[in-house]
PARO-368613 format. One record per atom (N, C-alpha, C): chain; residue in one letter; atom name; x negated, y negated, z negated. Coordinates in steps of 0.2 Angstrom, whole numbers, plus 5000, padded with zeros to 4 digits. Example, Ala and Ser with C-alpha at 12.3 -4.5 7.8 and 13.67 -1.06 7.14 Angstrom:
% residues 2
SEMAR  kette  rest  atom    px    py    pz
SEMAR      A     A     N  4934  5028  4961
SEMAR      A     A    CA  4938  5022  4961
SEMAR      A     A     C  4934  5016  4961
SEMAR      A     S     N  4936  5011  4965
SEMAR      A     S    CA  4932  5005  4964
SEMAR      A     S     C  4936  5000  4961
END
This chain:
% residues 148
SEMAR  kette  rest  atom    px    py    pz
SEMAR      A     X     N  4996  5006  5000
SEMAR      A     X    CA  5000  5000  5000
SEMAR      A     X     C  4996  4994  5000
SEMAR      A     X     N  4994  4991  5006
SEMAR      A     X    CA  4990  4985  5006
SEMAR      A     X     C  4983  4986  5003
SEMAR      A     X     N  4980  4980  5001
SEMAR      A     X    CA  4974  4980  4998
SEMAR      A     X     C  4974  4980  4991
SEMAR      A     X     N  4970  4982  4987
SEMAR      A     X    CA  4970  4982  4979
SEMAR      A     X     C  4970  4974  4977
SEMAR      A     X     N  4973  4973  4972
SEMAR      A     X    CA  4974  4966  4969
SEMAR      A     X     C  4967  4963  4968
SEMAR      A     X     N  4962  4967  4966
SEMAR      A     X    CA  4955  4965  4965
SEMAR      A     X     C  4952  4962  4971
SEMAR      A     X     N  4954  4964  4977
SEMAR      A     X    CA  4951  4962  4983
SEMAR      A     X     C  4955  4956  4987
SEMAR      A     X     N  4961  4954  4983
SEMAR      A     X    CA  4965  4949  4986
SEMAR      A     X     C  4962  4942  4984
SEMAR      A     X     N  4959  4938  4989
SEMAR      A     X    CA  4957  4932  4988
SEMAR      A     X     C  4962  4927  4986
SEMAR      A     X     N  4968  4928  4989
SEMAR      A     X    CA  4974  4924  4987
SEMAR      A     X     C  4976  4923  4980
SEMAR      A     X     N  4975  4929  4976
SEMAR      A     X    CA  4976  4929  4969
SEMAR      A     X     C  4971  4925  4966
SEMAR      A     X     N  4965  4925  4968
SEMAR      A     X    CA  4959  4921  4965
SEMAR      A     X     C  4961  4913  4966
SEMAR      A     X     N  4963  4912  4972
SEMAR      A     X    CA  4965  4905  4974
SEMAR      A     X     C  4971  4903  4969
SEMAR      A     X     N  4976  4907  4969
SEMAR      A     X    CA  4982  4905  4965
SEMAR      A     X     C  4980  4904  4958
SEMAR      A     X     N  4976  4908  4955
SEMAR      A     X    CA  4974  4907  4948
SEMAR      A     X     C  4970  4901  4947
SEMAR      A     X     N  4965  4899  4951
SEMAR      A     X    CA  4962  4893  4950
SEMAR      A     X     C  4966  4887  4951
SEMAR      A     X     N  4971  4887  4955
SEMAR      A     X    CA  4976  4882  4956
SEMAR      A     X     C  4980  4881  4950
SEMAR      A     X     N  4982  4887  4947
SEMAR      A     X    CA  4986  4887  4941
SEMAR      A     X     C  4982  4884  4935
SEMAR      A     X     N  4976  4885  4935
SEMAR      A     X    CA  4972  4882  4929
SEMAR      A     X     C  4971  4875  4931
SEMAR      A     X     N  4970  4872  4937
SEMAR      A     X    CA  4970  4865  4938
SEMAR      A     X     C  4976  4862  4936
SEMAR      A     X     N  4982  4865  4938
SEMAR      A     X    CA  4988  4862  4936
SEMAR      A     X     C  4989  4861  4929
SEMAR      A     X     N  4987  4867  4925
SEMAR      A     X    CA  4988  4867  4918
SEMAR      A     X     C  4984  4861  4915
SEMAR      A     X     N  4978  4861  4917
SEMAR      A     X    CA  4973  4855  4915
SEMAR      A     X     C  4976  4848  4916
SEMAR      A     X     N  4979  4848  4922
SEMAR      A     X    CA  4982  4841  4924
SEMAR      A     X     C  4988  4840  4920
SEMAR      A     X     N  4992  4845  4918
SEMAR      A     X    CA  4998  4844  4914
SEMAR      A     X     C  4996  4841  4907
SEMAR      A     X     N  4991  4844  4904
SEMAR      A     X    CA  4989  4842  4898
SEMAR      A     X     C  4986  4835  4898
SEMAR      A     X     N  4982  4834  4903
SEMAR      A     X    CA  4979  4827  4904
SEMAR      A     X     C  4984  4821  4905
SEMAR      A     X     N  4990  4823  4908
SEMAR      A     X    CA  4995  4818  4910
SEMAR      A     X     C  5000  4817  4904
SEMAR      A     X     N  5000  4821  4899
SEMAR      A     X    CA  5005  4820  4893
SEMAR      A     X     C  5005  4813  4890
SEMAR      A     X     N  4999  4811  4889
SEMAR      A     X    CA  4999  4804  4885
SEMAR      A     X     C  5002  4798  4890
SEMAR      A     X     N  5002  4799  4896
SEMAR      A     X    CA  5005  4794  4901
SEMAR      A     X     C  5012  4796  4902
SEMAR      A     X     N  5015  4802  4899
SEMAR      A     X    CA  5022  4804  4899
SEMAR      A     X     C  5024  4805  4906
SEMAR      A     X     N  5019  4808  4910
SEMAR      A     X    CA  5021  4810  4917
SEMAR      A     X     C  5020  4817  4919
SEMAR      A     X     N  5023  4820  4923
SEMAR      A     X    CA  5022  4827  4926
SEMAR      A     X     C  5017  4826  4931
SEMAR      A     X     N  5015  4832  4934
SEMAR      A     X    CA  5010  4831  4939
SEMAR      A     X     C  5013  4829  4946
SEMAR      A     X     N  5020  4831  4947
SEMAR      A     X    CA  5023  4828  4953
SEMAR      A     X     C  5025  4820  4952
SEMAR      A     X     N  5026  4818  4946
SEMAR      A     X    CA  5027  4811  4945
SEMAR      A     X     C  5021  4807  4946
SEMAR      A     X     N  5015  4810  4944
SEMAR      A     X    CA  5009  4807  4945
SEMAR      A     X     C  5007  4806  4952
SEMAR      A     X     N  5008  4812  4956
SEMAR      A     X    CA  5007  4812  4963
SEMAR      A     X     C  5011  4806  4966
SEMAR      A     X     N  5017  4806  4965
SEMAR      A     X    CA  5022  4801  4968
SEMAR      A     X     C  5019  4794  4966
SEMAR      A     X     N  5017  4792  4960
SEMAR      A     X    CA  5015  4785  4958
SEMAR      A     X     C  5008  4784  4962
SEMAR      A     X     N  5004  4789  4962
SEMAR      A     X    CA  4998  4788  4966
SEMAR      A     X     C  4999  4786  4973
SEMAR      A     X     N  5003  4790  4976
SEMAR      A     X    CA  5005  4788  4983
SEMAR      A     X     C  5008  4781  4984
SEMAR      A     X     N  5012  4779  4979
SEMAR      A     X    CA  5015  4773  4979
SEMAR      A     X     C  5010  4767  4979
SEMAR      A     X     N  5005  4768  4975
SEMAR      A     X    CA  5000  4763  4973
SEMAR      A     X     C  4997  4762  4980
SEMAR      A     X     N  4996  4767  4984
SEMAR      A     X    CA  4992  4766  4991
SEMAR      A     X     C  4997  4764  4996
SEMAR      A     X     N  5004  4765  4995
SEMAR      A     X    CA  5009  4764  5001
SEMAR      A     X     C  5015  4760  4998
SEMAR      A     X     N  5014  4754  4995
SEMAR      A     X    CA  5020  4751  4992
SEMAR      A     X     C  5025  4750  4998
SEMAR      A     X     N  5032  4751  4996
SEMAR      A     X    CA  5037  4750  5000
SEMAR      A     X     C  5039  4756  5004
SEMAR      A     X     N  5035  4762  5003
SEMAR      A     X    CA  5036  4768  5007
SEMAR      A     X     C  5044  4771  5005
SEMAR      A     X     N  5047  4774  5010
SEMAR      A     X    CA  5053  4777  5009
SEMAR      A     X     C  5053  4783  5005
SEMAR      A     X     N  5058  4785  5002
SEMAR      A     X    CA  5059  4791  4999
SEMAR      A     X     C  5057  4797  5003
SEMAR      A     X     N  5059  4797  5009
SEMAR      A     X    CA  5057  4803  5014
SEMAR      A     X     C  5050  4803  5015
SEMAR      A     X     N  5047  4797  5016
SEMAR      A     X    CA  5040  4797  5017
SEMAR      A     X     C  5036  4799  5011
SEMAR      A     X     N  5038  4797  5005
SEMAR      A     X    CA  5035  4799  4999
SEMAR      A     X     C  5035  4807  4998
SEMAR      A     X     N  5041  4809  5000
SEMAR      A     X    CA  5042  4817  4999
SEMAR      A     X     C  5037  4820  5004
SEMAR      A     X     N  5036  4818  5010
SEMAR      A     X    CA  5031  4821  5015
SEMAR      A     X     C  5024  4820  5012
SEMAR      A     X     N  5022  4815  5009
SEMAR      A     X    CA  5016  4814  5007
SEMAR      A     X     C  5014  4818  5001
SEMAR      A     X     N  5019  4819  4997
SEMAR      A     X    CA  5019  4823  4991
SEMAR      A     X     C  5020  4831  4992
SEMAR      A     X     N  5022  4832  4998
SEMAR      A     X    CA  5024  4839  5000
SEMAR      A     X     C  5029  4842  4996
SEMAR      A     X     N  5035  4839  4995
SEMAR      A     X    CA  5040  4841  4991
SEMAR      A     X     C  5046  4840  4996
SEMAR      A     X     N  5052  4843  4994
SEMAR      A     X    CA  5058  4841  4998
SEMAR      A     X     C  5061  4834  4997
SEMAR      A     X     N  5064  4831  5002
SEMAR      A     X    CA  5067  4825  5000
SEMAR      A     X     C  5072  4825  4994
SEMAR      A     X     N  5076  4831  4993
SEMAR      A     X    CA  5080  4832  4988
SEMAR      A     X     C  5076  4831  4981
SEMAR      A     X     N  5071  4835  4981
SEMAR      A     X    CA  5066  4835  4975
SEMAR      A     X     C  5064  4828  4973
SEMAR      A     X     N  5062  4824  4979
SEMAR      A     X    CA  5059  4818  4978
SEMAR      A     X     C  5065  4813  4975
SEMAR      A     X     N  5071  4814  4978
SEMAR      A     X    CA  5076  4810  4976
SEMAR      A     X     C  5077  4810  4968
SEMAR      A     X     N  5077  4816  4965
SEMAR      A     X    CA  5078  4817  4958
SEMAR      A     X     C  5072  4814  4954
SEMAR      A     X     N  5066  4815  4957
SEMAR      A     X    CA  5060  4813  4954
SEMAR      A     X     C  5060  4805  4954
SEMAR      A     X     N  5062  4802  4959
SEMAR      A     X    CA  5063  4795  4960
SEMAR      A     X     C  5068  4792  4955
SEMAR      A     X     N  5073  4796  4954
SEMAR      A     X    CA  5079  4793  4950
SEMAR      A     X     C  5076  4793  4942
SEMAR      A     X     N  5072  4798  4940
SEMAR      A     X    CA  5069  4798  4934
SEMAR      A     X     C  5064  4792  4933
SEMAR      A     X     N  5060  4791  4938
SEMAR      A     X    CA  5055  4786  4938
SEMAR      A     X     C  5058  4779  4937
SEMAR      A     X     N  5064  4778  4941
SEMAR      A     X    CA  5067  4772  4941
SEMAR      A     X     C  5071  4771  4934
SEMAR      A     X     N  5074  4776  4932
SEMAR      A     X    CA  5077  4776  4925
SEMAR      A     X     C  5072  4774  4920
SEMAR      A     X     N  5066  4776  4920
SEMAR      A     X    CA  5061  4774  4915
SEMAR      A     X     C  5057  4768  4917
SEMAR      A     X     N  5059  4764  4922
SEMAR      A     X    CA  5057  4758  4924
SEMAR      A     X     C  5050  4758  4927
SEMAR      A     X     N  5048  4764  4929
SEMAR      A     X    CA  5041  4764  4932
SEMAR      A     X     C  5041  4763  4940
SEMAR      A     X     N  5046  4763  4943
SEMAR      A     X    CA  5047  4761  4950
SEMAR      A     X     C  5053  4757  4951
SEMAR      A     X     N  5053  4753  4956
SEMAR      A     X    CA  5059  4750  4958
SEMAR      A     X     C  5061  4751  4965
SEMAR      A     X     N  5067  4751  4967
SEMAR      A     X    CA  5069  4753  4974
SEMAR      A     X     C  5074  4747  4976
SEMAR      A     X     N  5073  4745  4982
SEMAR      A     X    CA  5077  4740  4985
SEMAR      A     X     C  5078  4741  4992
SEMAR      A     X     N  5083  4738  4995
SEMAR      A     X    CA  5084  4739  5002
SEMAR      A     X     C  5079  4736  5006
SEMAR      A     X     N  5077  4739  5012
SEMAR      A     X    CA  5072  4737  5017
SEMAR      A     X     C  5075  4730  5020
SEMAR      A     X     N  5070  4725  5021
SEMAR      A     X    CA  5072  4719  5024
SEMAR      A     X     C  5076  4720  5030
SEMAR      A     X     N  5074  4724  5035
SEMAR      A     X    CA  5078  4725  5041
SEMAR      A     X     C  5082  4731  5042
SEMAR      A     X     N  5080  4736  5038
SEMAR      A     X    CA  5084  4742  5038
SEMAR      A     X     C  5088  4743  5031
SEMAR      A     X     N  5094  4741  5031
SEMAR      A     X    CA  5097  4740  5024
SEMAR      A     X     C  5099  4747  5022
SEMAR      A     X     N  5099  4752  5026
SEMAR      A     X    CA  5101  4759  5023
SEMAR      A     X     C  5094  4763  5021
SEMAR      A     X     N  5088  4760  5022
SEMAR      A     X    CA  5082  4763  5019
SEMAR      A     X     C  5080  4759  5013
SEMAR      A     X     N  5079  4763  5008
SEMAR      A     X    CA  5076  4760  5001
SEMAR      A     X     C  5069  4760  5001
SEMAR      A     X     N  5066  4754  5000
SEMAR      A     X    CA  5059  4754  4999
SEMAR      A     X     C  5057  4755  4991
SEMAR      A     X     N  5052  4758  4990
SEMAR      A     X    CA  5050  4760  4983
SEMAR      A     X     C  5043  4757  4981
SEMAR      A     X     N  5043  4754  4976
SEMAR      A     X    CA  5037  4751  4973
SEMAR      A     X     C  5036  4752  4966
SEMAR      A     X     N  5030  4752  4964
SEMAR      A     X    CA  5028  4752  4957
SEMAR      A     X     C  5030  4746  4953
SEMAR      A     X     N  5032  4747  4947
SEMAR      A     X    CA  5033  4741  4943
SEMAR      A     X     C  5026  4740  4939
SEMAR      A     X     N  5026  4735  4935
SEMAR      A     X    CA  5020  4734  4931
SEMAR      A     X     C  5019  4740  4926
SEMAR      A     X     N  5025  4742  4923
SEMAR      A     X    CA  5025  4748  4919
SEMAR      A     X     C  5022  4754  4922
SEMAR      A     X     N  5024  4755  4928
SEMAR      A     X    CA  5022  4761  4933
SEMAR      A     X     C  5015  4761  4934
SEMAR      A     X     N  5012  4755  4935
SEMAR      A     X    CA  5005  4754  4937
SEMAR      A     X     C  5001  4755  4931
SEMAR      A     X     N  5004  4753  4925
SEMAR      A     X    CA  5000  4755  4918
SEMAR      A     X     C  5000  4762  4917
SEMAR      A     X     N  5006  4766  4918
SEMAR      A     X    CA  5006  4773  4917
SEMAR      A     X     C  5001  4776  4922
SEMAR      A     X     N  5001  4774  4928
SEMAR      A     X    CA  4997  4777  4933
SEMAR      A     X     C  4990  4776  4931
SEMAR      A     X     N  4988  4771  4929
SEMAR      A     X    CA  4981  4769  4927
SEMAR      A     X     C  4979  4774  4922
SEMAR      A     X     N  4983  4775  4917
SEMAR      A     X    CA  4981  4780  4911
SEMAR      A     X     C  4981  4787  4914
SEMAR      A     X     N  4986  4789  4918
SEMAR      A     X    CA  4986  4795  4920
SEMAR      A     X     C  4980  4797  4925
SEMAR      A     X     N  4978  4792  4929
SEMAR      A     X    CA  4973  4793  4934
SEMAR      A     X     C  4966  4794  4930
SEMAR      A     X     N  4965  4790  4925
SEMAR      A     X    CA  4959  4790  4921
SEMAR      A     X     C  4958  4797  4919
SEMAR      A     X     N  4964  4800  4916
SEMAR      A     X    CA  4963  4807  4913
SEMAR      A     X     C  4963  4812  4918
SEMAR      A     X     N  4967  4811  4924
SEMAR      A     X    CA  4967  4816  4929
SEMAR      A     X     C  4960  4816  4932
SEMAR      A     X     N  4956  4811  4933
SEMAR      A     X    CA  4950  4810  4935
SEMAR      A     X     C  4945  4814  4931
SEMAR      A     X     N  4946  4814  4924
SEMAR      A     X    CA  4942  4818  4920
SEMAR      A     X     C  4942  4825  4922
SEMAR      A     X     N  4948  4828  4923
SEMAR      A     X    CA  4949  4835  4925
SEMAR      A     X     C  4945  4836  4931
SEMAR      A     X     N  4946  4832  4936
SEMAR      A     X    CA  4943  4833  4943
SEMAR      A     X     C  4935  4833  4942
SEMAR      A     X     N  4933  4828  4937
SEMAR      A     X    CA  4925  4827  4936
SEMAR      A     X     C  4923  4834  4933
SEMAR      A     X     N  4927  4837  4928
SEMAR      A     X    CA  4925  4843  4925
SEMAR      A     X     C  4924  4848  4930
SEMAR      A     X     N  4928  4849  4935
SEMAR      A     X    CA  4928  4854  4940
SEMAR      A     X     C  4922  4852  4944
SEMAR      A     X     N  4921  4846  4947
SEMAR      A     X    CA  4915  4844  4951
SEMAR      A     X     C  4909  4846  4947
SEMAR      A     X     N  4908  4844  4941
SEMAR      A     X    CA  4902  4845  4937
SEMAR      A     X     C  4900  4853  4937
SEMAR      A     X     N  4904  4857  4938
SEMAR      A     X    CA  4903  4864  4938
SEMAR      A     X     C  4898  4866  4944
SEMAR      A     X     N  4898  4862  4949
SEMAR      A     X    CA  4895  4863  4956
SEMAR      A     X     C  4890  4858  4958
SEMAR      A     X     N  4884  4860  4961
SEMAR      A     X    CA  4880  4855  4964
SEMAR      A     X     C  4883  4851  4969
SEMAR      A     X     N  4880  4846  4972
SEMAR      A     X    CA  4884  4842  4977
SEMAR      A     X     C  4884  4847  4984
SEMAR      A     X     N  4879  4851  4985
SEMAR      A     X    CA  4878  4855  4991
SEMAR      A     X     C  4884  4861  4990
SEMAR      A     X     N  4885  4863  4984
SEMAR      A     X    CA  4890  4868  4983
SEMAR      A     X     C  4897  4865  4984
SEMAR      A     X     N  4898  4859  4981
SEMAR      A     X    CA  4904  4856  4982
SEMAR      A     X     C  4906  4855  4990
SEMAR      A     X     N  4901  4853  4994
SEMAR      A     X    CA  4902  4852  5001
SEMAR      A     X     C  4904  4859  5004
SEMAR      A     X     N  4900  4864  5002
SEMAR      A     X    CA  4901  4871  5004
SEMAR      A     X     C  4908  4874  5002
SEMAR      A     X     N  4910  4872  4996
SEMAR      A     X    CA  4916  4874  4993
SEMAR      A     X     C  4922  4871  4997
SEMAR      A     X     N  4921  4864  4998
SEMAR      A     X    CA  4927  4861  5002
SEMAR      A     X     C  4927  4864  5009
SEMAR      A     X     N  4921  4866  5012
SEMAR      A     X    CA  4921  4869  5019
SEMAR      A     X     C  4925  4876  5018
SEMAR      A     X     N  4924  4880  5013
SEMAR      A     X    CA  4927  4886  5012
SEMAR      A     X     C  4935  4885  5012
SEMAR      A     X     N  4937  4880  5008
SEMAR      A     X    CA  4944  4879  5007
SEMAR      A     X     C  4947  4876  5013
SEMAR      A     X     N  4944  4872  5017
SEMAR      A     X    CA  4946  4870  5024
SEMAR      A     X     C  4947  4876  5028
SEMAR      A     X     N  4942  4881  5028
SEMAR      A     X    CA  4943  4887  5032
SEMAR      A     X     C  4949  4891  5030
SEMAR      A     X     N  4950  4892  5023
SEMAR      A     X    CA  4955  4896  5021
SEMAR      A     X     C  4962  4893  5023
SEMAR      A     X     N  4962  4886  5022
SEMAR      A     X    CA  4969  4883  5024
SEMAR      A     X     C  4970  4884  5032
SEMAR      A     X     N  4965  4884  5036
SEMAR      A     X    CA  4966  4885  5043
SEMAR      A     X     C  4968  4892  5044
SEMAR      A     X     N  4965  4897  5041
SEMAR      A     X    CA  4966  4904  5042
SEMAR      A     X     C  4974  4905  5040
SEMAR      A     X     N  4976  4902  5034
SEMAR      A     X    CA  4983  4903  5032
SEMAR      A     X     C  4988  4900  5037
SEMAR      A     X     N  4986  4894  5040
SEMAR      A     X    CA  4991  4892  5045
SEMAR      A     X     C  4991  4896  5051
SEMAR      A     X     N  4986  4899  5053
SEMAR      A     X    CA  4986  4904  5058
SEMAR      A     X     C  4990  4910  5057
SEMAR      A     X     N  4989  4913  5051
SEMAR      A     X    CA  4993  4918  5048
SEMAR      A     X     C  5000  4917  5049
SEMAR      A     X     N  5002  4911  5046
SEMAR      A     X    CA  5009  4909  5046
SEMAR      A     X     C  5012  4908  5053
SEMAR      A     X     N  5008  4905  5058
SEMAR      A     X    CA  5010  4905  5065
SEMAR      A     X     C  5011  4911  5068
SEMAR      A     X     N  5006  4916  5066
SEMAR      A     X    CA  5007  4923  5069
SEMAR      A     X     C  5013  4927  5067
SEMAR      A     X     N  5014  4926  5060
SEMAR      A     X    CA  5020  4929  5058
SEMAR      A     X     C  5027  4926  5059
SEMAR      A     X     N  5027  4919  5061
SEMAR      A     X    CA  5033  4916  5062
SEMAR      A     X     C  5034  4916  5069
END
């Protein structure tokens, strides 16, 4: 039945991703943000006025999930939404001052997690690791294309 679990690189990749997400969840607690909320605020800082649909694409979540997330962030006063100047049916989303402050705290702590990971490898190993991850992503896209 397939290959043994010990030979499945996907399991190793999944476990590393789970550890990264767990560390980020802990890091983001003082800012009162989830990993998904942090990701949304991070994108908003770079793309003020982005639509909910654009934000969903950037954060790789469904528009429905983003709508719920934005509702929570709006209720907490971290983002504000207003109709676009020319397209009244499109809501532009922007960080509030409170949202920017929460993002700064969250980003400082998330960066510590990323730095801890980076410190585990030399610069050459980091470059090689990124190359391996890029190849893995391309191979997985090919597999999905072949199966679909």
